[in-house]
N, C-alpha and C positions, 0 to 999 in steps of 0.2 A: 504493500500500500504506500509506503514511504517513497519507493521508487516511482510509482505512478503519479503520486501527488507532486513530487518535486520536479519530475520530468515535465508534467503538464504545466506547472508554474513557470518552468524554464521557457517552454515554447511561448507561453502567453507574454512573458516579460520581454523576450526577444522581439515578439511581434509589436509590442508597445514601443520598443525602441525604434524599430524600423518605420512604424507608421506615425511617428510623432509629427511629421510634416505631411500635409495633404497632397501627396504625389498622385496626380491623375495620369495614369498611363501604364498603361501597359504598352580600235583605230590604229593606226600605225604610228611609229615614232615620228615620222615626217608630219603627219597630221597633228600629232600632239604638240609639235613644236609651234604650231600656229594657234591652236585652241584645244582645250581638254574637255572631254566628256568622260566622267568617271565610269559610266556604264558602257563604255565602248565595247563593240562586239568582236574586235580583233582578238586573235589568240594571245593569251598571256605567254610570255617567255617560259620555256620549260624550267621547272625548279632546278634541274641539274645544271642549267646554263647560267644561273645566277652566280655572280662572283662570291667567293667565300668571304666570311667575315674576317677582317683584319683587326684584332683587338687593339684599342688605343693603349698607349703606355699607361700603366696603372698609376693614377694620382694618389697622393697621400690620403689616407682615410677611406671613405666609402662612397665618394661622390660619383664614381663610375659604376655603382652597383646596379644590377638587374636582379630583382627578387622574383621567385616563382613560388606560389602557394601550391603545395603538393597534395592537396586533398580537396574534396567537395563535401557537401552536407551529408551525403549518404555513403561516403567512402568507408565509414566505420562498419557498414553492413556487408562489405566485400571481404572475402576471406584473406586474412593476413595482409593488410594494406601496406605494411612496411616493406614486404617483399615486392609488391607491385611497384612502389616508388623506386626501390633499388634496381628493378629491371629496366627502368626508364632513365637512369642517370646519364647514360651516354647521350641520349637525345636532349636531356636538360643541359648537359655540358655543351652540346652543339648549338644550343640557343645562346650561348655565352652568358648564361645566368651565373651570377656570382654567389647568390645566397638562396638556400632552399628552406622554406618555411614548412616545418613539420607540425602535425596536429598535437593537441594537448597530450602529454605523455602518461598522465597518472590515471589510476582507477577512478571511475566516475559513475555517478548515479545515472546520468544521461549518456547514451552511447557515443555521442559526438565528443564528449570529454569536457564540456563546459560547466559541469557540476561536480568538481573533483571532491574526493573524500580522503582516501589514504594516499597522501602525496608521494611517499616513497615506494608505493606499490606501482611499478612501472609496467604492469600487465594491463592492457586496455583492449578495447575492441579493435584497435589497429594492429595489435601484435603483442608479443611478450618482451621482457627486458632484453633478452639476448638478441632478438630480432632488431630491436631499437639500436642497441650498441653496434651491431653489424652494419646497419644502415648509416648511422652517424659516422662510423669509421670510413665507410665507402665514400660518403660525401666529402669528408676531409681529404681522403686520398686523391680525389679528383680535383683538388684545389679549390673547392667551393666551401662555403660557410653554412653549417647547419644551424638553423634558427628555431628555437623551441617556442611553442605557443604556451605562454605562462598565464594561468588563471589563479590569481591570488587576491582578488577583491573579496571573494567569498569561498567558503568551504562547507561541504555537507557533513553534518554530524552523524555519529554512529548510534547514539543512544539518546533517550529522553530523560530530562529532569523536570519535575513539576509540569509534566504534560507537554513539554516543548523540546524540540530537537536541538540540543545545545551542548552535548557532551561528545568529545572527539577521542577516538582511540589512536594508538600508534603501534600498529601490529607488525611492522616490518623493521628488522634490525638495521641500524644505521649509525654512523658517527654523527656527532653534533647534538644539538638540542632536541629534546623530545617534543613531539607535537600532540601529546595526549592532553589537549586543552579542555577547559571548561567554559562556562558562560562568560568568564572574564575576558575571553578572546573575542567576544562578539560585541559590536558597538552597542553602547547603552541605549541609544534611541532607535535600534532596530525594532520595527513595529510588530514583528511576528515571533522572534526566536528567544526573547527574554534575556538578552545580553546584559552584562553589568560593566562593560568597559567604557572607554571614553566615547564622546559623541562622534558620529561618523564624520570623516574629513572629506567626503564626497557624496555622490548620489546614492540613494538606497537601491539595492538589488533585491527585488521581492522574493524570488524563488528560493533563496538559500541564505544562511547566516552571513551577514557582512562582518568581515574581520576588522579588528581594531588595530589599524596600522600605527596609531599613536602610541601603542604599547611597545616599549623597546625590547621586551622579552620575546614578543611575537615576531618583531622584525628580525631579531637575531636568528630565530628559528627558520624564518623564510630565507634569509641569506645563506644559512647552512645548506638548505635544500637546493638553492640555486647553485651554490658552489659544488654540490654533489653532481648536479646535471652538467656543470661545466667540466669538472676535473675527472669524474668517474665515467660519465657517459660520452663527453666530447663535444657538447654544444658550444657554439662561439657567438651567440647572439640571442636576443629575446624579442618575441612579439608579445606585447603585454595586452591582455584582454581587458576590456571594460575599465579603462583607466579613469573614466569619469567617477568611478566609485571610491577613489581614495586620493589623498593629496599628492600633487605633482612632486613635492619635495621628496617623497619616499621613493619615487622612481629613480631619482638621482642616487639615493643611498643604495638601492639594490643594484643598480648598474655599476656604480663605483666600487662596490664590494666584490664584484664578480668579473664580468667581461671587460669593463672599462668603457669610457666614453669615446675611445677611438675606434670602437667596433660598431657595426650597424645594429641598432635596436629601433623598434617601431612600436608606437602605442595606438590602440584603437580608441580614439576619442571621437565618438560619433557626434557630429555637430548638426543640429537641426537647421535647415535652410529657411529663408524667409519667403512666405507665400502671400499672394493676394487672391484669395479664393483658390481657384484651380490653376492660376498662373504663377510661375516662379518669378519672384521679384528680380529686377535687373541687377540690383546691387546686393551682394552677399558679404559685405565687409564685416558684419557682426559675426558671422560664422568664421571668417578668416581670422578675426581678432581673437576669438576664443581659442583657436588652435595656437596662435602665436603666444597668448598668455600661458597656455599649458606648457609649451616648449620652454618659455622663459622660466616657468616654475620648476621645471626639472633640470635647470641650469644647462640647457642645450645638450644634455646627454642622450636624448631620445628624439627620433623623428616622429612624424605623425602621418597617418593615412589622410590623404587629401580628399575628404568627403565633399567639400564645395566643388572641386573640379569634376568629380564624378557626377554630381547632380546637375551642374551647369552644362557639361558636355553632352550628357544624354538628352537633355531638353533641346539643346541646339541641333543635334543631328536628327532627332525624332520629329521636330516641328519645323525644320528648315528655318531656324532662328540663330544663324551663325553670328549675328551681331552680339550675341551673349558672350562670345569668346574674347572680348576686349573690354577692359574696364575703363573708367573715366580717365585714367592716367596712361592709357595705351598699352597696358600690360595684360597678361593672362589673368582671368578673373578669379581663379582659385588661390589656394595657398601658394602655388608655384609662382604667382605674380608678386607675392610679398616676401616669401622665404623659401625659395626653391630648393636650397640645399637640405632642408629639413622636411620636404614634402614627398610622400610616397603616393604616387598616382596609380590608379587602378580602374578597371572597367567593371568588374564584378568580383565578388568573393563568395565564400560559402554561405553567408547570410543574405546577400542581395540577389544572387543568382542561384546556380546549381539546382538540385531538385527541390530545394526548400521554397522555390517560387510557386510550388503547388500548395495553395493555401490549405492548412490542415484543420481549420475550424469552420465548417460550412455554416454553422449557426451564428457566427460572429460577423456582423456587418462592418466592412471597412471601406474607406474612400480611396485607398491606394491600390494600385495594381500590385499583384503579389510580390512582395519583397523587393520592389524597386529594381528590377533587372534592366540592363541596357538593352535597347532594341536588337533583337537577334540578327536581323539582316544588315545591321550597321556596326557590328562588333569589330569588323576589320578596320573601318574608318576610325573607331575609337582607339584601337591600337596604333594606327598611323599617327594620331595626335600625341599619345603619351610616349611613344617611342622616339618621336622626333623633337619633343619639347623638353624643357628643363624638368627637374624633379627626378625621383628615383622610381622607374616604372616597375609595377608588379604584374606578372602574368598569372592568370588563373588556370589551374590544372584542367578544368573542364574544357576551356577554350583551346588549350594547346594539345591536349591528348585525346579527347573524346569527341570533339566536334567535327572531325574529318580532316582530310589532307589539305584542302584548300586553305582553311583558316590556319592550320598548323604551319604551312609553308609561308603564308602571309606574315605571321608573327615572327617566324625565324628570319625572313628576309628583312623585315623592318628592324629587328635587333642587329642584323649585320650592317645595315645602313647607319645605325646609331654608332656602332663600333668603328666602322671605317672612317667616320667623320669626327670622331672624338667628342660626340655629344655626351655631356655629363650633367649632373644635377644642377649646376649653376651656369650652364651655357646661356648665352645671350639670344634672345628671340626678338625679332622685329616683325610686328603685325602690319601687313601691307593692306589688307582688306578684311573687314568683318561686317558683312551685310546679311540680308535675309537668307539668300541661297548661295553665298560665297564667302569662304574664309581662305586667306592666303597669308602665310607666314614664312619668313626666312630665319633659319636657325644657324648660328655660327658661321655665316657667310658661305656655307657650302651645301646646305640642304634647304629645299623649298617644299612646303606642303600646301596643297590645294584641297579644300573640302567643300562639299555642297553640290547641289544638282545643276547649278548653272553651267551651261555649255561653253560659253565664250568668256574668256578671262581678259580679253582686250590687251592692253599694254602690259599687263602683269604676267603674261605668259613668259616663262624663262626661255631665253634664246640660246639655241645651239651654238650660235656664233660666239657667245660669251662663255662657252664651256659647259653648259648645262645638258645633262642627259637624263632621260626618264629612267628611274630606278625600279619603280613598281607602281601598280595602281590596282584599284578595286572599286566596289560600289561606293560612289560619292567621295572618292579620294584619289589623289595622285601625288607621288613624291619624285622629286628630281635631286640629283647630285651635281655639283659643279666640279668639273675636272676630276671625276672619281679615279683614284689611283689604280684600282683593279681593272677598270675599263680601259684606261690609258695604256696600261701594261699589255693588254691583250691586242692592241692595234699593231 
């Protein structure tokens, strides 16, 4: 009964998080040199003919990172998912991904791992501890960074006291602090679980007991567990779940005590966008500012998922409102326009897309299309944007592995273009047009992106005489490179 109740509350809480904003929605190279139609009927160059990626020289830190999320919402239902990921590592390496985001590692009340209980019990629906260690070792051996999905805002209790689930056991032998906590480990103003700790330092998470991060004993225990994941399992970065639930200052403490701020870490701070009825407001500065405040609060040790860019971009492509992709200062309108080196851009993840987009509560009325997915037929255009623009792009497993060869090759080709041209998180972007059906931007002086349904670009079309060559195209997008080295070498 506990499992059913908590899992149900988890689903409902995640749905409330997703639906807090009222989202309504569900040629030849010669010809292209004159005008571009993204839906041209000419044959696309064969995938084998595309020039191989030439990785740029690795900058200091992680600003050249490409992240891949290695699971979807239902991956936990597949047999031994860790082995599945390991079987795809060569293809992930071919993407030139630098960081591999793995699912929550601990035993959990919910199959997906986001209701953890026994933290040191590393047997989950994704596989056992040995499978996890082998996968992490394989990722490290291939020169990539394994990133663990860390769920520490809340923890599911094992026993009840006074009719409430607030007593935690510690059943797995380990070094470091014990985690057989009582109600003292739960925030004192948690409305459900009878905690006696300090007031919550962030938002309440309804389905499970909120942990009291203001308690130094609890923080030390969590740091010991993170050190175990780092030193004994081999993780080299953290994806921090639901960071709205506890103070940003603790993020700095956890990172500084483990992997350090020179490693890539990213927080899920879901920012609500501003709406006017069913219309997305043109200005999303308040959402951008909340992310900047959170990054400042963690002393710049952790990046943030760029939810404003995701929301604005999908409205732009879905409604042919490409004017949205330029703010009042002429910059990209998401976090990448203000703090690109700390912005992780994405098209979809396990929450917004995947099989979770099939609404699980038929009797609950919502105004949003199921879990805010990007328009299916324009996902390639979305990747064209995040792969050619500043920020740290995150590729979703479903898109890269399960949606078919065409999208797989499109994403890989776009990543190769990013590498060949040295596009990194803080690359400069110049927006040349942002109109209803046309967006044109030049990035780093050697890459040009056109998006939108408009056929004629007029004077904005990149000229072959100036060294521009079409690199790839798809529905509602085209990308050019200027004097691409691999193309020049082939002449």
